[in-house]
N, C-alpha and C positions, 0 to 999 in steps of 0.2 A: 400864845396859843395854849390849852389844857392838856394836861396832862393825859397821855396814851396810855389804858390798860391793856395790854399785849394778852395777859391773862381770862380777860372779859368773855374770848371767845371759847376757851377750854375749860371752862370753869365745871361744867356738866361732865368733862372727860376727867378734871382731877378729883372731883366730889365721888366719882365711881374708883378711881384708883384708892382714893381713900375708905371708902365704904368695902372693899375687898382687901383692905390691910396693907396698901403697896405705896401709899404715901403718908409717912409721918407729920405732924402738925409743925406749921411756921418752916421753919429753916434748918430742923432739926436732922438729922441720921437716926438710925432705930438705935433706941436705947432700952435698957431693960426696967420696962412699964407694963400698964395693962394693953396698951396699944398691942406692942411687940407679942403679947400672949396672945391678944384676938386675933393677930396676921397670922401667928404659927400654928392655932387650931384652923382659922380657913381656908390656908393652902394646904396644910399638910391632909386634913378630913375630907376637904371638899376637892383638891387635883390630886395632891401624892399618891393618897390610899386607892382613889377612883383609877387613874393610870395604872396604877397595881394591879390592880382586880382585872385591868384589862389584858396586862403583858402577862400577868402569869398564865392567863387562859390560853395564849398562844401556844402552850408547851402540850395543851392538851386537845388542840382543834389542828396540829401541823399538817395531819394526815389528809385534812379537810381541805382543799383549795381555796372552792367558793367563801369558805367559812373563814380560811386566813386571809383573804383579802378585804372580805367585809372589815375585818376587825384592824386589820394593816391599816388602810389607811386610816382610821380616827386614833389611830393608837401612834402615828407618826406626827400626826399636828398637835395631839394632846403631849406628846412628848416634847415638841419644840415650845408650846406654851411655860412647860417648867424650866425649860433655858431661859426664855424671855424674863422671868418673873426673876428666875436669880441672877442674870447681870442688869436688871433695871433695879433690883433693891440694892445689889450690891454698890451700885453705881448713883443711887439718888442722891446724895449728898451732889454730885457734879450736876446732876440736872438742875435742882434746885439752885444752882449758882447761874445757872445759864439762864434762869429764867429772871433772877435778880439783875443780871447783865443788860436785859432788856428795858431797866427802868433807868438805867443810866442818859445822862444829857444825849451823849453824841446817837444813840438809839432810838429817839425820840423822832415823831416825823416834827417837821415844822410848817409845814404849810397845809392848806385843806386840801391842794392835789395830791399831795404824800399820804395823807390819812385816806383818801379814797383808793389808792391805789393799795395801802394794807388791807381794808377793808373787803374791797374788792375779791383777793387771794384769800382771805379768810372767810367769804361767802361760799368759795368754791371749795375748800376743806369743810367747810359745814354739812355741805352735800355730800362728797365723799364721804363723809362719817356718818350722815343719815341712811346712804346707800347700804354701807358693811352692815349697821345695825339691822337693817330689813332683812338684810341676807341672813345674818345672825338666829333672827328673831324666828324668821320662816322656816331656818333649817331645825331648832329645839323645839317650834310646834309638831315641824312633822314628825318629829322622834320621836316626840310625846305621845301623839295620838296614833302610831302607824300600828303598835299590837294589837290595840283596840278595833279600829277600822277594820282589818285583816281576821279578827278572831284569834290570831295567835295567843292572846292574853289568857284564853282558857288552857292551853297547854302551858302554862307559864312562861312564857318567851318576853324577854326584857326588850326595852327600846337596843341594849347593848351588850354585845356576846361576853361573859365575864365569867371571872371564877369567884365563888365566895367558902369562905370556910364555915357554911353553915347551909341546911336547904330550904333555898328562895323558893320553891314550888307552892309552898303552904301558906294558909292565910295565919296570921295579918304579916309573916317577913317576906311575901312577893309582892305586898303593895309598899312597906318601908323600902326594899331595894328597888321597887319600881320608882317612885319619887326621889330616892337618892341619886339614881342615875341621871334625872332629869337635874337636879339641884347641882350637882357636883360639874356637870357639861356644862350648863348657865353659868356656875362661876369660872370655870377656864375659859369660857368663851368671853366673859365681859373683862377678865384680866386681858387677853389675848388681845381684842379689838381694840381696847382702851390703849394700851400698849402701843401699838400697830400706830391709833391714830395720833396719839400723844409724839411718836417719833417724828412722823408726817408733819406735826405743825412745827416741831423744830427746824426742820430744813426747809418747812414755810415760813418760817419768823428769817432764819438767814439769807433766804431770797429776797425778801423784803429790804431786810437792810441794802442790800445791792439796789435795789430800787428808788431807797431813798438818797444815799449815798451818791447814784447818778443824777438824782435830779438837783442836788445841793451841788454838783460839779458844775451842770448846764446855767444855775443861778448864778454864777461867781460874774464877776465884774472887776477884772483883773487891769484895768486901765485907769485906775486910780489911784489911789495912795500904794505905792511899793510896799510899805512896813505892814497895813491893812489887809494887803493881795496876799504878803508871806504867811500871815497871821490867818488868814481863811484856808489856804492851801496845809499849814500845819495841821489846822484843823480833821480836814479831810484825810490827809495822811493818816492820823491817829484815829480818824472810824473805818478806816479802811482795815489796820491794823489789827482793829478789836473785831471786825467781821472775821477776819481769816482767824483769828484765836477762837472766836465762839465758833466757827466752821470745822476746824480741828477739832476741838473738844467733841462735837457731834458725830464726827468721822470715828474718834478713837470709840464713842460710845456705841455705835453701830455696827463696831467692828464682828464680833461673834454672833449676835441678833439676826445680823442680814445673813450672813453667810450661813447659818443653819437653816432661816427661813427660805433662802432661794433653793437650797437643797431640797429640802423639806417639801415645801411648794409644787416642785416638779413629780416628785413621785405622788405627791395626793392629788394633782390634779390626772395624771396616769392613772392613777389606782380609781378615782371617783367616777372619771369615764369609764373604766372597766365595768365598775357595778352597775352603772346604767344598761350594759351589755345583759346583765343578766338576771336583776330583779323585775317584776313587773310592769310594762309603762301604765304610767298616771296613776301608780298605787302612791298613796301618802308617803311610802318607804321613797319611792322615784322623784317625787317633789324634793323631799328633803335634803337627798344627794345633789338635786340640780340646785338649790339653795346655798347647799355646803360650800361645791363647787364654787357658786356665784364669790361669796363672802371671801375664798381663799383668794382668788383673782384679783377681790376689789383690794386687799392685804397687799399684794406684791404689787399693782399697779400705782396705788399709793407713795409707796416708796420710791418705785421707778420715776415717777411724775415729777414727783415733787425734786429728786435728786438731778432728774434733766434739767427742771426749772431754773435748779439753783446753780449749775453749771452754765446754763445760756444767757443766766441775768447777770452773773460775772463777766461775761465774754462784753455786754454793754460799756464796760467802764473805759475801755480806749475811745468807745465814740462819744461818752457822755464829758469825757476829759474835754477832746478835740471841739463841741459844741460852744464851751466856754467862750465870753469875749474877752479872748487874749492877746487880740492884734496888736493892741497897743500897751502891752507889758512889756516891761522891762527885762532885758537880757537875762537876770540870775532868775525872774520869775519863769520865762521862758524854759529856762533848763532843769528847772524844779518842775514844770509841767511834763515835759520830756521824761524826765526818771521817772515820775509817776506812771506814764502811758507806758515805757517798758516795763514799769514791776508789773501792771495789771493785766500785761499781754499773757502771761499764764494764767489760765481758765482754773476756776475752783472745781474741784470734782469730787463729790463721796464715792470712795472706792474702797470698800472691807478688804483689809488686809493687802490693797493694790492688785488683788487677782480679777475684779471686773468692776466697771464703771455702772452706777447705777444710772441707768436711762430707758428710754422706751426702746431701744435696740437690743438692751437687756432682757426687758420685760418680753420682748418677741422671742429670744431664745429662749426664756424658759417654759412660755407655753408650746415650742418647738420638743422642747425636751419631755415636758409631759405628755405630748403626743408620742414620744418615741417610746415611753415606758408603757403606756398604754396599748402600743402594738406588742411590745414583747412580752407583756402579761397575756395580753388576748392570743397570742399563738401558743401560748404553754398552756393555758386553757383548754384549746383545740385538741392539742396532744392529750391531753387528761381525758 
């Protein structure tokens, strides 16, 4: 069977990461070259400086509760983006090694059925990727135009409340700052969304490997030559070890990113819901908050969905072993099967710092926590 290119579906994802300075060429890590300089300029000028202006402005508006909440839900998300960028670039070599592992023979699908199983999962990932991008683009578009539509641009209002060491209310500084805010937010959004979808794809690949291994186990014929049966089982054992190694590497890589993601997402969802109660209904700003909230929900759903799928697929190993043709196998082969079955009883879970598991139950808990934050902020606002 022809070599299966695991990276074909995520090429657009990798291209965007490279454009943002987050993906050095080939299998190399960051080196002192022009690409490193380019990455530094893009991330520092369009992410760090932009976020710094939002953060500094908090000290000037902390007495204005509505303005503070309007800034905070954006600031929390963009600070999270810096965390993701830092840990992603710090571990970029590990990420590339994981993709290289997929080209090994044990990770390649052997039959058309296995290829179809993989392509089905990749198609779902592509749909989620598109949903996230549509939400991000819609939010950016509405943020870009709402000062124009409601006429606040005449008073020098920018899409985001921020502090600058110059008077941005005069021409042409206002137009330059306006464009800078939109470009900076676009860069942050592209970095964040592509890191999120890439990490979701890694979990998808790990889950697909369990599908491939299960199908290989089901197709085993252990009733013929004893030595061939042992060799086939040995290949499956090795494949299982490599899948677990692949999954553990993902787990370690996701620890800090997912930990901060879930905390920030709960806060952001709560504050975004609060914003919907204080801004004009059905205005462009209203739709920008709706789109932004939708993007955040899709983000955490992708993490939870593919973490949940990975756990469920790891449970299928014991059943796949039982479905193999083992009835006429030798006692020694049956002992190996029992050993493998016992070993596969422990399900694989994606659990950052072993604090919580990526699952649909966790997704529901995050939404409930977001609602709790909304209720708290709303009650505080009523008192003011």
